[in-house]
C-alpha positions as CSV (number, residue, x, y, z in Angstrom):
1,M,146.0,73.3,149.7
2,I,143.2,73.1,147.3
3,T,143.1,70.1,144.8
4,I,140.6,69.4,142.2
5,S,139.2,65.8,140.8
6,P,136.7,64.9,138.8
7,L,134.0,62.8,140.5
8,A,134.5,58.8,139.5
9,A,130.7,57.0,139.4
10,S,132.1,54.9,142.6
11,Q,132.1,58.4,144.9
12,W,128.8,59.1,144.2
13,Q,128.4,59.1,147.6
14,Q,130.4,61.6,148.1
15,H,128.1,63.8,145.8
16,K,125.2,63.0,147.9
17,T,126.8,64.6,151.1
18,L,128.2,67.6,148.9
19,R,125.0,68.2,147.6
20,L,122.6,67.7,150.3
21,H,125.2,70.3,152.3
22,A,125.3,72.6,149.4
23,L,121.4,72.7,150.0
24,L,121.7,73.0,153.6
25,D,123.9,75.8,153.8
26,S,123.2,78.2,150.7
27,P,118.9,77.3,150.0
28,D,118.7,80.2,147.8
29,A,121.5,79.3,145.3
30,F,120.1,76.3,143.7
31,G,116.9,75.4,141.4
32,S,116.0,72.5,143.8
33,T,115.8,72.1,147.5
34,Y,116.9,69.8,150.2
35,E,113.7,68.8,150.7
36,A,113.3,67.8,147.2
37,E,116.7,66.2,147.0
38,H,117.0,64.0,150.7
39,T,114.4,62.0,150.6
40,R,116.3,60.3,147.2
41,S,117.0,56.4,147.9
42,D,121.0,55.7,148.0
43,A,120.1,53.8,144.6
44,D,118.6,56.5,142.9
45,W,121.5,58.7,143.9
46,A,124.2,56.2,142.7
47,Q,122.2,55.9,139.5
48,R,121.8,59.5,139.1
49,I,126.0,59.9,139.0
50,A,126.8,56.6,136.9
51,T,123.9,57.7,133.9
52,A,126.0,61.3,134.0
53,L,129.8,60.2,134.1
54,A,128.6,57.5,131.6
55,S,128.2,60.3,128.7
56,P,130.2,62.2,127.7
57,H,128.3,65.3,127.8
58,D,128.5,65.5,131.5
59,R,131.7,66.0,134.4
60,I,131.5,66.5,138.2
61,F,134.5,67.9,139.5
62,I,135.0,67.9,143.5
63,A,137.5,70.3,145.2
64,Y,139.4,68.7,148.2
65,H,141.3,70.9,150.7
66,H,144.1,68.9,152.6
67,G,142.0,65.9,150.9
68,V,138.7,66.5,152.4
69,A,135.5,66.9,150.2
70,C,134.7,70.9,149.9
71,G,133.2,71.5,146.9
72,L,131.5,70.7,143.8
73,V,130.5,71.7,140.1
74,W,128.7,70.2,137.6
75,C,129.1,70.6,134.2
76,K,127.2,69.6,131.0
77,L,127.3,70.3,127.5
78,A,123.8,71.6,126.7
79,T,121.6,69.7,124.4
80,Q,120.6,72.6,122.7
81,S,123.3,74.1,121.7
82,A,126.7,72.2,120.5
83,T,129.0,74.9,121.0
84,T,127.8,76.3,124.6
85,A,128.3,74.3,128.2
86,D,126.5,74.6,131.7
87,L,127.5,75.2,135.2
88,F,125.0,74.0,138.2
89,Q,125.8,72.7,141.9
90,M,128.5,75.0,142.0
91,W,129.5,75.4,146.2
92,V,132.5,75.6,148.1
93,D,132.1,74.7,152.1
94,P,131.9,78.0,153.9
95,T,134.9,76.6,156.1
96,K,137.0,76.6,153.1
97,R,136.2,79.8,150.9
98,G,138.9,82.2,150.5
99,H,141.0,80.1,149.8
100,G,140.5,79.8,146.1
101,A,138.7,76.7,145.8
102,G,135.3,78.1,144.0
103,R,138.1,79.2,141.1
104,L,140.1,76.1,141.2
105,L,136.1,74.7,140.6
106,L,135.8,77.1,137.6
107,D,139.3,76.3,136.2
108,A,138.6,72.5,135.9
109,A,135.0,73.1,134.7
110,I,136.3,75.4,131.8
111,H,139.1,73.5,130.7
112,W,136.8,70.8,130.2
113,A,134.4,72.3,128.5
114,K,136.7,74.5,126.2
115,D,138.1,71.1,125.9
116,A,135.1,69.5,124.3
117,G,134.5,72.5,121.7
118,M,132.6,74.5,123.4
119,R,132.8,78.6,123.0
120,T,131.0,79.5,125.8
121,V,130.0,78.3,129.2
122,E,126.5,79.5,131.3
123,L,125.2,79.4,134.8
124,G,122.3,81.0,136.8
125,V,123.0,82.8,140.0
126,T,120.6,84.4,142.5
127,Q,120.8,88.3,142.7
128,S,121.1,88.1,145.9
129,N,124.5,86.3,146.3
130,S,126.9,89.0,145.2
131,A,130.0,87.3,146.5
132,A,129.0,84.0,143.9
133,I,128.6,87.3,141.3
134,H,131.9,88.8,142.4
135,L,133.4,85.8,141.5
136,Y,132.1,85.0,138.0
137,S,132.5,88.3,137.4
138,R,136.1,88.3,138.7
139,Y,136.8,85.4,136.2
140,G,134.8,86.7,133.0
141,F,131.3,85.8,133.1
142,T,129.0,89.0,131.9
143,P,125.1,88.8,133.0
144,I,122.5,88.1,129.7
145,G,118.9,88.4,129.4
146,T,116.3,89.0,132.2
147,P,116.3,87.5,135.6
148,T,113.8,84.5,136.2
149,P,112.7,82.7,139.0
150,L,114.9,80.5,140.9
151,R,112.8,78.5,141.2
152,E,108.5,77.8,140.8
153,G,106.9,79.7,143.6
154,S,109.7,81.8,144.7
155,T,110.5,85.2,144.9
156,L,114.1,85.2,144.5
157,L,115.3,86.1,140.8
158,S,118.0,83.7,139.4
159,Q,120.9,86.0,136.8
160,T,122.1,84.1,133.8
161,M,126.0,84.7,133.0
162,V,127.9,83.5,130.5
163,L,131.2,83.8,129.5
164,M,132.9,83.6,125.9
165,L,135.9,81.3,125.8
166,S,138.5,82.0,122.8
167,P,139.0,79.7,120.0
């Protein structure tokens, strides 16, 4: 059984563990890398999460499979637009994929964004990540704009996708 809960600041270690696992498991899915993130101090991880969660603009959701953390998504209300939320760090442990965690994480993040008055939700997805593209497309996201490099020096391309929320 999959459940979703918002991350509390005191759970920063859970975020760190999931994030580093995600970067190791899916290095071509994120703008950051394991090499860039694993050297952060625990104090930095704790502060990063505390700062984000003290803001009304950020919400991190964790997926649990029978009580064990297995996925995450970070939703941030965009500072450059009063009506757009951005999704980051979307990931589900490969041993728990196919149980609905991805859809439930999207449900939680999108519901939160909609309650905050957002009209659109955007995310970036690596063009070669067909499973993620399929999940987002099934959910109603559509590609917009021209793909851009995933990160500096990368030959991988990231496609922006948008979901229009009903008022």
